[in-house]
Every structure is written in C-alpha cells, then in structure tokens.
N, C-alpha and C positions, 0 to 999 in steps of 0.2 A: 240442925240441918234445914228445918223449915224457915227459921228466921233469916238464914243466909240467902235462901232463894228469894224471899220477899225483898230483902235489901237489894239484891241484884236486879230484880224487876224494877225497883224504885229508881235505881241509877239509870237503867235503860230508858225509863219513861222520861226522866229529867233530860237525858242526852237527846232524845228524839224531839222534845219540846224546844230545846235550844237550837237544834238544827232547823226546825220549822220556823222559828222566829228569825234566825239569821237569813234564811232564804226568802223571808218576806211573805210568807203565806203561800197559798196555792198558786201554781203557775197559770196565768191567763191563757185561754185557748188561742192558738195561732189565728191570725186574721186570714180570711179567705183571699186568695190572689185576685187582683182586680183584672177583669177581662179587658183586653185592649179594645179601645173604642173603634168602631167601624166608621171610616170616613163618610161624610155626608156630601154626596155629589150635588144635590140641589143647593145646599149652602155654599158649596164651592163655586157653583155657577154665579151666584149673587156676588160673592167676594171677588170673583175674576172680572167683574164688570169694568173695573178701573184698568184692567190689563189690556182691554180690547184695542186701545189706541195703537199699541205697538204689536200685539200678538194676534189681533183679529178676534172677532166675537167667539169663534169656535177654536181658537188656538192656531189657526193658519194665518201666518203673517203676510202682509202685502209689502213689507219693508225688507229689502234684501239683506240688510245688515243685522236683522233680528232673527232669532230661531223660531221655527215652528214648534209649538208645544202640544199640538193636537196629536193624540196617540202616543205621547211620550210615556215611558215607563214611570209609574207613580213613585216608586222608591227613589229613582235617580232624581226626578224632578223635586221631590220633597227635600232631598239632601242638598241640592244646589240652592234652593230657596233659603234653606237654613244658613248655608254659607254666606249668601248675599246679605241676609238680615244681620248676621253676627259678625260680619267683617272679614270672613275667610276668603271671599271672592268679591271683587269690587268693580263690576261693570258700571260705568258712569251713568248709563241710562236707567239703572235700577236703584240709584242712590235714594235712600229714604222711602222707597216704595213699600217695603215689607216691615219697616221698623215696628209698627203697632200690631203686627199679626202674631198670634200664638202658634205653637206647633200644630195644634188641632186645626186652626184656620188654614195653615199651609197644607196640611194633609188633605183637607177638603178641596182646596184648589187643585192639588196634584191629582186627586181622584177624578175631578171634573174633566181636566184636560186629558187624562189617560182614557177617558170614556169616549173621546171624540175621534173622528177619522182624519188622518193626515192627508193633505193634498200632495199629490206626486208632481214634481216638476218635469221639465223636458231637458235632458242633458244635451249638450252640444256634441255633434259627431266628432269634432276636432279634439283629439287627445283622449277620446273615451276608451280606446283600447289600452292605452297606458294606465289610465285610472283603474280600469277593471283588473289589469294584471297586478297592480300594487294592492288593491283592495283584497283580492282573492289569494295572492301568493306572496305578498310582501316584497321586499328587496333583500335577497339573501346576503349578497356581498356587503351590504351596508347595515346589516342587523336590524332591518325594519320589519317588524312582525306583520303578518297578514291581518287585515282588519276583521276578517270573518271570524277569527278565533274568539273575539269578544262581542262583536256587533252582529254576528250571524250572516249567512250568505245573502239574505234578503234585506239586511239592514235593520231588522226588528230589535236587535240588542238581546239582552238577557235580563228580564224583569227581576228574577229571584236574586241574581248576583248584583243587580244595580247598574249593569252596563246599559248605556242609553241607546235608544233607537236613533238611527241616522236617516231613516226613510224620508225622502223629500226635503231634507234640510237645505236651505238656500246656500248657493255656492259661496257667496261672499262671507256668510257667517262661518261656514266650515273652514274657509281659508284663514279667517281671523283667529279662530280657536286653535287650529294646528300651529299657526305662526306664534301665537301667545305661548303655547306649550313649548315650542322649540326655543323661544327666546327667554323662557323662564318667567313670563309675566302671569301665567295661569299655573297655579301650584297645588290646587285642591286634590289632584290625583295622588299626591304624596300621602295624604291621609287615608284615602279609600282604596287606592290601587297600587301602592308601593312605587309611585312615580312612573307607572307604566306608559302613560301618554307622553311624558317628557322623554323617556328613553326611545320611544318610537319616532317622535317628530324631530328629535335633535339632529338626525342624520339625513333629513329630507330637504331637498332643494325647493325653491319657490315653484318651479315647474312641476315637480312631483306632487307637491301639496295641491296645486291648482288642478292637476289631472284627477286626483282622488276626489276633490270637492265637486268637480263637474260630474263625475260618475255617480256620486252619492245623491245628487239632486234628482236623478231619475230612478233611483233604486227602490224596489218594492218586491 
C-alpha cells in the first residue's frame, strides 16, 4: 500500500514538472499601464509659431478663409490635424505643414490653442434672423438638424464628444466647410460622426448656408 502511494506521488511530481516546463516557467508580472501623457501647452506654443502666418499668434486669424483655432476644443483640433497629416483631410493650405509632427506634438499644439480666447466677430444684420432660426431650430421640412444639438446654443461645441466650437468662426470659412460637406469634398465626418455633417448640409441652399455662417460669426 505504501509503495503504491509513493509511486502515485512520483507520477504527480513528474506531471507537474512537465506542465511547468511546457508553460515556460513562472509567468512574468503584468506591466503597469502607462499613464497618458499630459499635453505641454508651453511646447505647443513654440510648435505653433509656424502657424501664426495663417492662424494668428494666438489662434485668431486675420484671413477670412482660414479658421480661428483659438479656444477650439482640443480633442477636435487634434483629430483634424491628424487627418491633415495622414491624408484623410486635404486642405491645400495645410499641405506638408504637419508631416514631421508626432501625435504628441499635435496634442501640444491643440492644447495651446484650446487655452487661448477666441475673438468674436460682428454678424451682419441682414439675414441674421434666418441664420439664428436655422442654427437653433434647423429646417424641419428639409431634415436639417438644429446646430445647437452638437455645437451648443452659444457655439462652444462639446469638448468631450469632440464636437467643434463655432464661436467667432469667419463667415467665409464656415461657408466653405458647409459647402464642402454638401458637395462631398469633406468626408472626415464619416469616420467620427457617422456622416452627420454631410446629412445636414446636403439639403441646404447657398442662401441658407450663408445665413448660418453669418450668424455663427457673432455667436458667443
């Protein structure tokens, strides 16, 4: 009886050793998760120096066809710069500007611009009522959604969801973007927002787009 017990223990010991060898020894401890890096606003200010010619030193442009990036939501701004660098969005004025920058560089730039205060423009009284009506209530019979749903009543957007701020955006720039969405030339909303902007703009006339763009210029 005793010899059988010893034999059983021997078999068990050999089996355990085999399993140990097959598994390759003790399991290494799991690596600690890497904490996300906090963007460096000061570094972003330095990197953004080359952007000043078009976007202004503080992100408030003096050129009507370019966007104000001062006060823009950092998440949205980072995403758009990544698209421009990687070819998903191709504005001619940005060609090659971001090619050498890493995601960390872009995050620093986005954080810098997000920390700045946007300059509010002066909307023209002509057509402002139409622009406000569309911005706040949409165009129901044309299935044009109200802009407030994503961009907020004051135009500040939704930073957590990545919806951009429209506060003080130049009229010509907003017209160009809405027209590009309508005509299918700007398509990045397919990736991030299920084509939401395309679906909104496709049923808007030039006059309706201009009215909204004028209203947005003075929105705050």
